[in-house]
C-alpha positions, 0 to 999 in steps of 0.5 A, a space after each residue: 469522494 463519497 466514501 461515506 456512502 460505500 459499504 462496509 465489511 468485516 475484513 478488518 481488525 485491530 492488532 493492538 500496538 506495542 513498544 513505542 521505542 521508535 524504529 529498529 535497526 533491520 537489515 545489517 549494514 544500513 546506514 542511518 539516512 538510507 534507513 530513514 529513506 526506507 522508513 519513508 516508503 510506503 508499499 515496503 516489500 516486507 521480504 526486504 525491509 524486514 529481512 532479518 526482523 525474524 530476529 526481533 522480538 514480537 512486541 505486539 501488546 494484547 488488545 484492549 478491548 475498550 482501546 479496540 472499541 474506541 478506535 472502531 468508532 472513528 472516521 478513519 477506521 470507518 473509512 479504511 473498512 469501507 475502502 477495503 470492501 470496496 476493493 473486495 468487491 472490485 477484485 472479487 468481480 475482476 477475478 470472477 471474470 477470468 475464472 478465477 477466485 479471489 481471496 481477500 486480504 485482512 486488513 490489520 489496524 495496529 499503533 506503533 508496533 506489531 508482529 507479523 509473519 514477516 517480522 516486527 512491522 512499525 508505523 514509521 514504515 508506513 503501510 505495507 503487505 505481508 504475503 507470509 500471513 496474506 495481510 495489510 498493516 496500517 497505522 493511522 498515523 500514516 494518513 497524517 503524515 502523509 498529508 502534513 510531511 508529503 503534502 498529498 492530502 485528502 481521502 482519495 489520497 488515503 484510499 490510494 494507499 490502501 488500494 496499492 497494499 492490495 495491489 500487491 495481494 493481488 500479486 501474490 495471487 497471481 505470481 507476480 511476486 515470484 516474478 519479482 523473485 526471478 528478476 532479483 535472483 538474475 541479478 536485474 535490479 528493476 524487479 522491486 520497481 516493477 512489482 510496486 509500479 504495478 500495485 500503482 496501476 492495480 490502485 488505478 484499477 480499483 479506482 476505475 471500476 469502484 467509480 463506474 460501480 458506485 455511479 451505476 448503484 447510485 446514480 452519481 460518481 464515487 469521485 469528486 472533483 479534485 480526487 484524481 488530482 490527490 492521487 497523483 499528487 500522493 504517486 508523485 509525493 513518494 516517488 524514490 527520486 523525491 524521497 532520497 532527494 528530501 533525505 539525503 540530498 541527491 538522488 541514486 537511481 540504482 537504488 530505487 525500490 519502488 520508481 521514480 515519482 514520474 514512474 509511479 504517476 504514469 502507472 497509477 494513470 494507466 490503471 485509473 484511466 484504462 481499468 484493466 488489470 492486463 494493461 498493468 504488465 510492468 513486468 513485460 514493458 520496455 518503458 517504465 
């Protein structure tokens, strides 16, 4: 992936770190295995996973300017900045086509633990989006975890992670979050799954248009051979069935929150091949 040639932006900041005391027990009534499984899901909806975390102390430390400056010189920071800026450019153009204005989210980089409008977030949860402050949160250690633990290495796999979280922001702007809430209020267990699969599809939409825009500007594609396979491998690696099987040796479909590996791959591919956000309507899809 030719990400070094993407433009950088300014909508990224370092939020410091804190605690270091591991994963807080949140949500109440969850067994140790269930907590471990939730912690492995990236794209966790903080309205679910951080429920009850408001009562936890916000342990984010004051930002050390020297630490922030050092982090901003790393390849991880440059990568996250450029991918985030690319998503902003793509979604700004797509919203404008429908006569709407896109308001980009802020990407907050942290280490260990961070305070958010949705409660306390920890690195073990993976990247997440908080609707309360319209911000994404990312600890770079997840990129290493994605490669070493989940067997999904590569820069495009990491870009897929960021684009998925941006997809949650798009949903917040378009009202899909409210649709998921309505399904949940009626007792439908698929609301969260449909929300996550749509975010996967939106990640594919971003990749489609980012690749086209780069090709038009630079004369070469943004995506290189093997990149698509990296993204599909990542989508497959973090399916509910795969994670549950790894954590507890069995699969419980009724407890799915993000969709199976096959579903995540399918919807990511729908966005990647079509580039059409309208094709990402998982809420009206008969089959996920």
